[in-house]
N, C-alpha and C positions, 0 to 999 in steps of 0.2 A: 520738366521743373530739375534740377540736374542736383542729383544729390550731395554729398558730405564724403560719400567714396569718388564721387568723379573727379568731383571737386582737387579728391588729394590725389586724384592718380594725374591730372592737368599738373600739381604744384613740382610730385617724383619728376618730373620734364623736366623741370623746368631748372631743378640740380643742377652743375654744373659733372661734365665728367658722367651722367649718367645714360648711357642709352639701354634700348629697349630690351636685352637681355639683361643687367646688372636689374632692371626695374625687376626685373618678373624671377628675379634670383631673391631678389626683399624681400615681396609682397611670398614668396613661397616658406622661402625658412620662414617668416616671419609669421608668417599665420594665415595676414591679410593688409592690406592697405592700410587700414588704421591702423593696423601694432607697428608698421615702421614705422612712423609719426610719432610713435612713446617709446616706443622702443630705450633704449642707453647706446650712447654711443659706443662703449665697452663691452653689451651683447649685439649690437651691428658689426665689428671686431672679429667677431668670430665664423662670421658669418666665411663662405666659401668663396672667391670671389672679388672681395670688401675686402678691398687695404686701406689703409688712412690718407689715403686720395680724399677719396668720397667720403668719409668721415670728418675731415675737416671739413670742405664744401659742404656740407648739410646741415643748413641755421633751419629746421621748420618754418621757425615765423612768417621767419621773408618766403618761403616761397609758396609755403601758404598765402598771404600776401599779394603776392604775382602768382597769382593761379584766381583767385577771389578780380583780381585788375580783369584777366585775359575774358571771365567770368561773365561779364558787367560787355565788356565786349560783345564775347557769343548775345547772348542774348537779347539786348541791340541790336543788330544785324541777322538775329532769325539764324544762325546755325545749329548743321546739330552734329554735339558729341556724341559720341561711337565709342568706347572704350573695351579691349577686349575680355572682359566680359558680360558684357550684352551680348540677348539676344541678334537686334542689327547686325551686327559687326561684321564682316564681309567671313565666315568661315572659311573662305580658301584663305584669308592669312594667318590665320591661329594657327593653321598645321607645320609653321615657320617660328624660330625661337625668337630672329628678330628680327619681329614683324611689329609695329607699332603697340603702346597699350593707347594711344587713345588717339582719336582720327578727326576730322573736321570734313564736315560734307553739311553741300546745297548742294538740293536735288532732289529730284522726285521717284529718282530707281530704286526698285531692289536693288542692293547691293552682295545680293546670292542667287542674283536670277539663276538660272538653269544653267545659261554656256556664254562664258563669256569671252569677248579674242580681243587681244591687243594690236594693231597698229601701228608700224612703230617705223622711222626709213630720218634718211637725207632731211636738210632740213633747203638742199636745194633742187631739190627733184629734177630729172629731165622729163620732158613729151611725156615717154617713156613710163615712168615714172609713172605718172599724174594720171596719163590711165588705165595703167592696171589697176595702180590701189582706186581707185573710184568703181571701176568694171567687175571685182575684185567682192567692194564695199556692196552692190548690188544683189550680187550674184549669191551674200548669205543674206539674203531679207528676208526668202521662204523659212527663212530656219530660224527666228524669231534670237534672235542673239542681245547682247548688249556690246555694244564695242567700247577698248577701253585706250586712251592715247596720253600723250602728255603736253599733248593741248601749244606748242613748240610751234613754231616755220618748218614749214614745207611740207611732206608728208603725214605731220600730226593734227597739223590742219582741215588738209584737204581730206582728210579719214573726215575727220569730226564733222565739215560740212556737207559731204555727202550724207552724211546719217540726219543729221536738223532735215534737210534738202527730203531723202525720201521714207523719215519719221521711222529709225533706228534710235533707239535708246543710248547714247552714246557719255562715257564718264572720261575727266579730264583730270588726269593725276599728276598737284601740283609741287616746284621742287623748293616754297616759298608761302607765305601766309597768308591769311585770303582777302585780307587787310588791303592787299594789292595783285596785281595781274602782272605777269611776264609771258612773253610781249603785249605790251600796253595792247596795240590792234586790234587785240584780238578777243575783247572790250563785250565785243558785241553779239560776237560767235559765243564765250557765256554762258551771258544771257538764255538765251538760244537754248543752248543745254542742259540750265539748269529745270527748263520748261520738257527738258524730255528725257530727262538720261538728271545731267550737273558736272563739279567741280570737288577733287578731295586732299585734302592733305595730315599729311602728319608734321603739319612744322605751324607752332600758333602766334598770330599777329606780330604785324613787328618782327614775322623773318625773312630777310632779301633774298631773293635769286638766286644766292653764292654756291660759284660753281661745286662746293662736297654738296650739294645739297642731291644735285642731279642724276648722281648715283643712286642715293638713298630714293629719290621720286621711280626711279628705274625699276631699281627691286618690289617695286607695289605691283609698276602694274604686270612684272612679269608675275608675283605668287597668286594680285587677283584674280587672272587671267587662265583658261584652260586653252589656250589659244593665242603661242604670239608668229604674230604674222612681220616679219621685217622685209621692206618693200626697193626699197633703191639704198644703199649704206660706203661709203668708203669704209680700208678693211678696218679704220677703228672710228672708234663713236660712241652715241648713246644708245643707240640699237644694235648694237651686238653688243654694248655690257647689258640692255638689254634681255637680248640673245641667251648671251651667255645663264645672265641666272636661270631660263625659262627653261633650261641644257641643265643648273644644277637644280632647282625644283623637280625634275620630271614632266617639266606641259611636254607639249607637244608645237616642235620651234617649227616656222616655215618661212620660206626667201624664194621671190623672185630673182630666175636668174636674169647676167646681165650679155648683153655685148664687153668681154675679157678686154675689150681699149676701150672701159669707157668706167674710169676715179669710181663712176655711180652706182657700180655696179659688183666689184668687186669685194668687199664686206661680203656678199652678199656667196656670189659665188663659193668661197672662199669654205661659209659656211657650208654651202653645200657639200665642195667638196671635200671637209676636216667629217661626211657624217653628222655633225651636229644643228640639220634642218631639213626636211622635207625641200624638193623640188616641188612648187606651186605653180601651175598656169591661171589654176580659176575658182571658185568659193571651191567651185566638187572636188576639189583635191585635198580639201578640207575637211566636204563632208562624207569622204570613202574612207579621208585615216582617222576618224572618229565616230564613225558610227552614223551621221547623222541622219541618212538616206535611211537606213536597217530599221535604225526606231522612229521613226516616225510612218513611215509605212508598217509599223508593225500598232501602230497607235491601240487601234481598234483591238485585233485579238488579245492587245495587255490588259487593254477596261476588260477583257468577259473573264479573265484567269483572274483580276482584280478579283469581281465579288465575296469570295470569299477567304479573303485574307484579314485579317483585324487594322485596328490604327497603325501599331510599331510597324507590322506583316509589308502593309505594302508605302508605309515610308521608308522602311529597308532598302526596302525594290524601286523608288525616286533615284536614291542616292546612289546604289551602285550600277544604277541607269548609267543618269549621267556623267560618269566619273570610267565609266568603261569600264577598269577592276578598280579596285580599290582595298588596302590592308582592313585585316578588321584594327588593328592603332585607331587606324583614323576615322574608319563605320562609327567606331567606342567613342567615339568625340563629335564625330555630325548628334547618333545618335541621343546624344546626352545621357547615360544607360553606363552598368555596369560591367567590363572583362562578363562579368559569368550570363546575365542580361542580355546581353548582345551575340552573345555561343549560342545559346535555350535558344531561341529566333534564326538564326542563320539552322545551324540545321530542322528545325522545322520544316524554311523554307525545299534546303537541300530533298526532304520525302517526301515533298511537294513535286521537284523536279521544276525548283524553276530558278535553280543560281546550282556554284557547281564552287568547286576550290581549289585553288591553284597553284604551284611553291609558290612558299615567303608567306604561306598563311593571307592569298589574297583573296578575292571572290567577284564574279562575273556572272550576268543571267544565262543560261541552257536558250 
């Protein structure tokens, strides 16, 4: 059942010239989404970053009516709506100001899966690229991941299909509304993904797969993932944009090297040469950099350590473990606690010898 708050958030996305940053700014300054729709235009103009253009375009009645139409479509087609205020909303996205305030989702996987890996690449892969993509994904099977890609032709589709074949949950992030699928040839594939993974978008129904939507799609692929793997790519393109977002968001980016004479490998080779990506030959390289082997080998020991921990301490240890290292600000958000409460738990865990602090108020497990 969609509540009024979610309906108003959908309505806010329908207002021209309003992106996630402006929307969150409005909600923050007004004290809630309900207040945005009841506030006078005079007071809205006083909010930093909110200009005359927004106020002139903001018609609450029209926006809410449009949201009601969207809601009818959502309910008819059994689409899940996740607002950035919901617990089920991907926590990784909430670390970024530009993350969508509303997501639309069809599927059955946990969007807060403890390990998420993005695989992206060219729409026209070589035989080498296809083989490397399938080999890397097969190698990731033992690590219990959620694989994320863009459901495009080429590497994206190869990655999704391989996941479907070997039962790895896989999520397709789209650059249009859920009332269509682009490319249409992947409709059968998307239906299989919904049964073990899903499809996700920030765009409402009626949104076409316009060119400007795909960089927005790519930022979500990077932000929702712990790891970004580029299989094959020219020097420019969506895969390189995703890798650049990955670096901007402090993700671990990997690239498969290729022949220097092969156009399809120019982008990957450039990322490696510029130290913007780790060189990857197999899934073992990802496990090594991400310390997944270390973590898996120590599960039994960690379970024994956790016997004497309370629920909050166990949750905190789990969050730090899954992030390798984490800043106290991000930890405070993920714990949904006050800074003082988090600091108290951190101190207790340090006394127990389970974690240590790093420069910059970051924490890692010992």
